[in-house]
Phi, psi and omega in degrees: 000321182293323174301311185307321183265007173095012179284355174297341181272353176281154178306148183299315180304311179294320185292326182291316185293321177298324177298316183289348173296342181250017182291151179294329182277125184297321176298321176291325174303308181298325178295317183293322181291317181296318182292320177305317183293319177300327176288337174065229187301336175300328183270350188301309187300316182295327180288325173293323177296324170303308181299333188267342189278133172288345186270345179288140175293158177298323180294321180291326174297322180290326175289322176296316177304316179297314179305309181306318179293324177297318183295318178295320172300320181291328178294316177298323180291326183293342181279337188241348185218137174209154173278142170265163181297145182263154196244133172240106185222127176240121182219144166226124181050044172266162174286144181302316178306317181292319183290322178294323180295315177304313177303309182298326181288315183283334176273351182054051182220151179276133181231122177266105182261013190306319189270351186255168177283092181298339182273358181291142183275137182221155175234142179204142179227092178255127179228106182060038186261157177287163179300318177295333175291314178300308178308311175301325181292317183292343189250352185307136173061024176266126181275338177227042177205114174215183183217166182213135174277128175267157187299338176276002177095352182271168181245130177244131178263146181223160180264071177229170178283137175276127180276116186278076175278142170298128182220152172238136183249144175214101181062230175282009190244152175220140177234124182219153172280121184272322181205150178221139181226135181237140175239120179249125182244127178244129172217183182286355176269304188197161171264131177235160179228125173238134183241150170230134177228132176259125179243136187245135169242130176234180183202164173297122184288003170283343174264158184233066173288174170297140178293343173271123175251132177276122180240119186243120183263123181255342185209137176211124183224146176261175189286001177260003183082008180279124174286128182270147176279137185236128176230137174294129180272129190256019173097355182244144170255136176246125175247136177271118180262357185160172184301120177078005182249132176230147171242118176258117180252126179276148177251012172092011184204151163260112191299327177293348182265003180274033172055271186252018177235139181224139173253145181229145177251139179246128173243179184063022174287132175301131179299339181267001189283149183238347184202156171231167178232131182242147185215131176186197180221138171255138184236119178262127178257129178244115173296129185255321195204091171275127180225163186273128176261129175237134173250113182269131180050048186298144171278201178289331176223133178221152181226142176208141174262133181226106180059244186265013195222134174260126181253130178246130181248125178231145183226134175210159171074179178214110007290160197284130169266102185260142177231128175248122170237139185258124183229143182295126182276157179308331186280351179284111189269325189288142168278165182078018183299316188306319183294346187256350185292332182295336173261355174268336184257126180266098186295339185269000181268354188294124182220139169254125181248125181273184183297339177270003183081006179285136183254139187231104177285152178221132175265114180264135182238155189295143173247022192258001176301131176074005183235129177307132175260120180209164176297333181282314184282322181097178185231134187242145174224146186213145178196158174262148177231125176262121178213170189298125182291151175092335183281132180285161183265131180271313179197159169239135184223150173195162184262142187210132172282114186259352177232131178226158179245122183249128175256115185262131178234105182286148180220153183209120180252125182241151178053041183283114182293144182278143175294000000 
């Protein structure tokens, strides 16, 4: 069959891997699929030939299509994500300027040291560390030396106190504990402890992920062996003033809106505890492919599956009130899907086109304030469109990122001292 469809003309490695796609052994098929993806464009002609051939089995066509999809995804991912060089630098009593120059050269990044004391003597022992790790080492415990990653990917040193935050590094990413607060209550019944912890996720600015990073805490335990109850903190503190009475005090922010920082509240902390352990995952989302979504001759309600998202379009009233709601599709594997929609949908791109081809733009705005944003409930946008009465609608279109790359960074903080 392979000879009949012309695979004898393909390079031997590609031909052999394609033959292995039909191997009786599952591990051989999986390895062949992985190796074909690694070959990239070199494997594309043969895979397309399989799809076009009437002699290819249905099962082989399915596997070839899956490989082509993975090759396409890998090509798009390579445009938005890459790993940067790790650094091994050992220095003893060298000037800060010399060390920073070496870091900049090896990391291939611009570092501006103009405002710090370049003649200061520093020592460092970095072995296969990330750029962020090296910079944190150079600034640790310094009252007048810290660093900042700028949006253009460069690093700026500044004469400010460096905050020695507990941090976990994963490639171009860093997750750190930004702040911790403890509220201890003592009354005639019992002693209770309530904690709030803010966790920040940041990244090498040479990469451009979504500014919203999903931070998920899966485990928290104190040093007394007590498993802590974890709740996402919405920026309000609740104090009990008596039986059935609560006082809710706002602190001026909604933590979920802080892009790459999330805060968590812990209850059930043992009053004798002196430290806690936290474990979770930070997920960074990279938009891969924004495209125009079209609904042709839409009715009052339309639904479409696009990548990991189900989109629902609704129209009511006069002037027309349009609602777009986004719902997590069963194929969406990553948690935190809902918090990324605001950056994947372009609300200014919504256009209604009538039967004559006249375009009527509409600005859709978020309707999620005060509403739980979750994978189950969805994310809503709404707006009015003024258009010529009596004209039928030819199409509705808008721009949406239907493919994303998610990079997960697991983190674990141990023996974190309680304030």
